[in-house]
C-alpha positions as CSV (number, residue, x, y, z in Angstrom):
1,X,0.0,-0.1,0.0
2,X,2.8,2.4,0.9
3,X,4.7,1.6,-2.3
4,X,1.6,2.2,-4.3
5,X,1.0,5.7,-2.6
6,X,4.7,6.5,-3.1
7,X,4.6,5.5,-6.7
8,X,1.5,7.6,-7.4
9,X,2.9,10.6,-5.5
10,X,6.1,10.4,-7.5
11,X,4.0,10.3,-10.7
12,X,2.1,13.3,-9.7
13,X,5.2,15.2,-8.7
14,X,6.8,14.3,-12.1
15,X,3.7,15.4,-14.1
16,X,3.6,18.7,-12.2
17,X,7.3,19.3,-12.8
18,X,6.9,18.8,-16.5
19,X,3.8,21.1,-16.6
20,X,5.7,23.7,-14.7
21,X,8.6,23.5,-17.1
22,X,6.7,23.4,-20.4
23,X,3.7,25.6,-19.6
24,X,5.5,28.8,-20.4
25,X,6.8,27.5,-23.7
26,X,3.3,26.4,-24.6
27,X,1.8,29.8,-23.6
28,X,4.4,31.6,-25.9
29,X,3.2,29.6,-28.8
30,X,-0.5,29.7,-28.0
31,X,-0.5,33.6,-27.6
32,X,1.4,34.1,-30.8
33,X,-1.8,33.1,-32.4
34,X,-4.1,35.1,-30.2
35,X,-6.2,37.5,-32.1
36,X,-6.3,39.9,-29.2
37,X,-3.5,42.3,-28.1
38,X,-4.3,41.4,-24.5
39,X,-2.7,38.2,-23.6
40,X,-5.2,36.7,-21.2
41,X,-7.6,33.9,-21.1
42,X,-10.1,33.1,-22.6
43,X,-8.6,33.2,-26.1
44,X,-11.6,34.2,-28.4
45,X,-9.9,33.5,-31.6
46,X,-6.8,32.4,-33.5
47,X,-4.9,34.4,-36.2
48,X,-1.6,34.5,-38.1
49,X,-1.7,38.4,-38.1
50,X,1.1,38.6,-35.5
51,X,3.4,36.5,-37.7
52,X,2.6,38.7,-40.7
53,X,3.4,41.8,-38.6
54,X,6.7,40.3,-37.6
55,X,7.7,39.5,-41.1
56,X,6.8,43.0,-42.1
57,X,9.5,44.4,-39.8
58,X,12.8,45.4,-41.4
59,X,14.7,44.8,-38.2
60,X,13.4,41.2,-38.0
61,X,15.2,40.4,-41.3
62,X,18.3,42.1,-40.3
63,X,18.3,40.2,-37.0
64,X,17.7,36.9,-38.7
65,X,20.5,37.5,-41.1
66,X,22.9,38.2,-38.3
67,X,21.7,35.2,-36.4
68,X,22.3,32.8,-39.4
69,X,25.7,34.3,-39.9
70,X,26.7,33.7,-36.3
71,X,25.1,30.4,-35.9
72,X,26.6,28.8,-39.1
73,X,30.1,30.3,-38.2
74,X,29.9,29.1,-34.7
75,X,28.7,25.7,-35.8
76,X,31.4,25.2,-38.3
77,X,34.2,26.7,-36.2
78,X,33.4,24.9,-32.9
79,X,33.1,21.6,-34.9
80,X,36.5,21.9,-36.6
81,X,38.4,23.4,-33.7
82,X,36.7,21.2,-31.1
83,X,37.4,18.0,-33.1
84,X,41.1,18.9,-33.5
85,X,41.3,19.5,-29.7
86,X,39.6,16.2,-29.0
87,X,41.9,14.3,-31.3
88,X,44.9,15.7,-29.2
89,X,43.2,15.1,-25.9
90,X,42.5,11.3,-26.5
91,X,46.2,10.9,-27.2
92,X,47.2,12.4,-23.8
93,X,47.9,10.4,-20.6
94,X,44.9,10.1,-18.3
95,X,46.2,12.7,-15.9
96,X,47.0,15.4,-18.5
97,X,43.7,14.5,-20.4
98,X,41.7,15.1,-17.2
99,X,43.5,18.5,-16.7
100,X,42.9,19.5,-20.3
101,X,39.2,18.7,-20.1
102,X,38.9,20.6,-16.9
103,X,40.5,23.6,-18.5
104,X,38.3,23.5,-21.6
105,X,35.2,22.9,-19.4
106,X,35.7,26.3,-17.5
107,X,33.6,28.4,-19.8
108,X,30.7,25.9,-19.3
109,X,30.8,26.3,-15.6
110,X,31.1,30.1,-15.6
111,X,27.9,32.2,-15.3
112,X,27.2,33.8,-18.7
113,X,27.3,37.2,-17.2
114,X,30.8,36.8,-15.8
115,X,32.0,35.3,-19.1
116,X,30.5,38.1,-21.1
117,X,32.2,40.6,-18.8
118,X,35.5,38.9,-19.1
119,X,35.4,38.7,-22.9
120,X,34.3,42.3,-23.1
121,X,37.3,43.3,-21.0
122,X,39.6,41.3,-23.2
123,X,38.5,42.8,-26.4
124,X,38.5,46.3,-25.0
125,X,42.1,45.8,-23.7
126,X,43.1,44.5,-27.2
127,X,41.3,47.4,-28.9
128,X,39.1,45.1,-30.9
129,X,35.9,46.7,-32.2
130,X,32.7,44.9,-31.3
131,X,31.0,43.3,-34.3
132,X,29.6,40.0,-35.4
133,X,33.1,38.6,-35.4
134,X,33.5,39.3,-31.7
135,X,30.1,37.6,-31.2
136,X,31.3,34.5,-33.1
137,X,34.6,34.4,-31.2
138,X,32.7,34.8,-27.9
139,X,30.2,32.1,-28.7
140,X,33.2,29.7,-29.7
141,X,34.4,29.9,-26.1
142,X,31.2,28.2,-24.6
143,X,30.2,26.1,-27.5
144,X,33.6,24.4,-28.2
145,X,33.6,22.7,-24.8
146,X,30.4,20.8,-25.7
147,X,31.8,19.7,-29.0
148,X,35.1,18.6,-27.3
149,X,33.2,16.5,-24.7
150,X,31.1,14.8,-27.3
151,X,33.9,14.1,-29.8
152,X,36.3,13.0,-27.1
153,X,33.7,10.5,-25.8
154,X,33.3,9.1,-29.3
155,X,37.1,8.8,-30.0
156,X,37.8,7.0,-26.8
157,X,35.8,4.2,-28.1
158,X,37.4,4.4,-31.5
159,X,39.4,1.3,-32.7
160,X,42.8,2.8,-33.7
161,X,43.8,-0.4,-35.3
162,X,42.1,0.6,-38.5
163,X,43.9,3.9,-38.5
164,X,47.3,2.3,-37.8
165,X,46.6,-0.2,-40.8
166,X,45.9,2.8,-43.1
167,X,49.2,4.5,-42.0
168,X,51.1,1.3,-42.5
169,X,49.8,1.0,-46.0
170,X,51.3,4.4,-46.8
171,X,48.3,6.7,-46.1
172,X,49.2,10.2,-45.0
173,X,47.7,11.5,-41.7
174,X,45.1,13.6,-43.6
175,X,44.2,10.7,-45.9
176,X,43.9,8.4,-43.0
177,X,41.6,10.8,-41.3
178,X,39.5,11.5,-44.4
179,X,39.1,7.8,-45.4
180,X,38.9,6.0,-42.0
181,X,38.3,8.3,-39.1
182,X,35.8,10.8,-40.5
183,X,33.4,8.4,-42.0
184,X,33.1,6.7,-38.6
185,X,32.7,9.8,-36.4
186,X,30.9,11.8,-39.0
187,X,27.4,11.6,-37.3
188,X,29.0,12.5,-34.0
189,X,30.6,15.6,-35.7
190,X,27.3,16.7,-37.3
191,X,25.4,16.2,-34.1
192,X,28.0,18.1,-32.0
193,X,27.9,21.0,-34.5
194,X,24.2,21.2,-34.4
195,X,24.2,21.4,-30.5
196,X,26.8,24.2,-30.8
197,X,24.5,26.0,-33.3
198,X,21.5,25.6,-31.0
199,X,23.4,27.1,-28.1
200,X,24.6,29.9,-30.3
201,X,21.2,30.7,-31.7
202,X,19.5,30.9,-28.2
203,X,22.2,33.0,-26.5
204,X,21.3,36.5,-25.3
205,X,23.6,37.7,-22.6
206,X,27.0,37.2,-24.2
207,X,25.6,38.4,-27.6
208,X,24.3,41.6,-25.9
209,X,27.7,42.5,-24.5
210,X,29.6,41.4,-27.7
211,X,27.3,42.9,-30.5
212,X,28.6,46.3,-31.4
213,X,25.5,47.3,-33.4
214,X,22.4,45.7,-35.0
215,X,20.5,42.7,-33.5
216,X,20.3,39.0,-33.4
217,X,17.0,37.3,-32.9
218,X,17.4,37.1,-29.0
219,X,18.5,40.7,-28.7
220,X,15.6,41.8,-31.0
221,X,13.2,40.2,-28.5
222,X,14.8,42.2,-25.7
223,X,14.4,45.5,-27.8
224,X,10.8,44.7,-28.5
225,X,10.1,44.1,-24.8
226,X,11.5,47.4,-23.9
227,X,8.9,49.3,-26.1
228,X,5.9,47.3,-25.0
229,X,4.4,43.8,-25.1
230,X,2.4,42.7,-28.1
231,X,1.9,39.1,-29.5
232,X,4.4,39.7,-32.3
233,X,7.0,39.1,-29.6
234,X,5.4,35.7,-28.9
235,X,5.6,35.0,-32.6
236,X,9.3,35.7,-32.7
237,X,9.7,33.7,-29.5
238,X,7.8,30.8,-31.0
239,X,10.1,30.9,-34.1
240,X,13.3,30.9,-31.9
241,X,11.8,28.1,-29.9
242,X,11.0,26.0,-33.0
243,X,14.5,26.6,-34.4
244,X,16.2,25.7,-31.1
245,X,14.2,22.6,-30.4
246,X,14.4,21.4,-34.0
247,X,18.2,21.8,-34.1
248,X,18.6,20.0,-30.7
249,X,16.3,17.2,-31.6
250,X,18.1,16.6,-35.0
251,X,21.5,16.7,-33.2
252,X,20.3,14.1,-30.6
253,X,19.0,11.9,-33.4
254,X,22.2,12.1,-35.4
255,X,24.4,11.4,-32.4
256,X,22.2,8.5,-31.4
257,X,21.8,9.9,-27.8
258,X,19.2,7.9,-25.8
259,X,19.4,9.6,-22.5
C-alpha cells in the first residue's frame, strides 16, 4: 500500500514538474496566435496576423541574417576546432587529459554574465571593435567545450587499429583521417555541430555584450520588450523556440543519444 502511494505521489510530482517547465513555452506559442492584443484567457480566436506583422518588420530580417551568420560560423568553427582539440586530448595520458578537459570546461561552468564581462574586458584591452566577429569568437568559447566533450567521448571508443593499418599502407595523416576516421565519427561531428548551433542561436547575454550594433533574434526580442508587449514578440519567441528545439532534436537523433 505504501509503495503504491509513493509511486502515485512520484508520478504526480513528475507530471507537475513537466507542466511547470513546459507551460511557459506552450503559452508563448499559444498567444502568438491570439487575435487579441491582450494576452489573457479566454482566447476568443486564432490568427496569423502577428506572424505577418513580424515578417513585415525590417529589423526582423536584419536580426535573422545576423543570427544565421553567427550560428553557421559558430557551428562550423566549434566543430573543426573542437574536433582537432579532441583528437589531441585522447592521445594524452589520463592525468593530462583530465586536466585539459577541466580547463576546456571552464567556460561551461562560468555564469554567462561573468563570461561576457571577461570577454568584453579582453576585447576592450586589445582594442578590438565589437561586431559580429566578436560575437562569433565569444560564442566559440562556450560552444567548443560541448563539441570537445562529445567528440572525445566518441574517439575514446574508436578502434585505432584501422587507422594504424591505413598508416602502415602508406596513407598520410590527412588521408587516414579522411578515409577512415571521418566516415566513422561523421554523425557525432554533425550532431555536436548542431548542438553548438542551438546554443549559439539561443544566447542573449553574451551576444548583448559582444554585439557592437544591429541585432540578433534574441536581442531583437529584448528590444521589442522594452517598447511594449504585443503578441508579435510571442511570434518571434515561437520561431526561436522552434529553431532551437528542432536543431537540438536533430542533433540528438544524429548522435544516437538515448538519455
